[in-house]
C-alpha positions, 0 to 999 in steps of 0.5 A: 464497485467492480474489480475493474474499478478497484484496480483502476483506482489503485493504479491511478492512486499509485497504490503501494501494497498488496491486493488479496483476492478470495475465491469461492466456487471459481468466483471472486467474493472478497478483495482485501488490500494492504497498503504500505507506506514507503518513506523517503529518506528525509522522513526517517526518525530515530527512536526519540522522534527526532530527525536523524542527522545523516553523516556522509 
């Protein structure tokens, strides 16, 4: 997989996270991705694993 292919797939997959590139002698030799999960408000849980009731 080329770097261009990787970037295209991350964009198409709506990637949310960081991409770290490692260079040696001016060339990219490693790419490390760290994906984050962004929870919607409906997915929040309390520390007992139960859904929190939102009081508004």
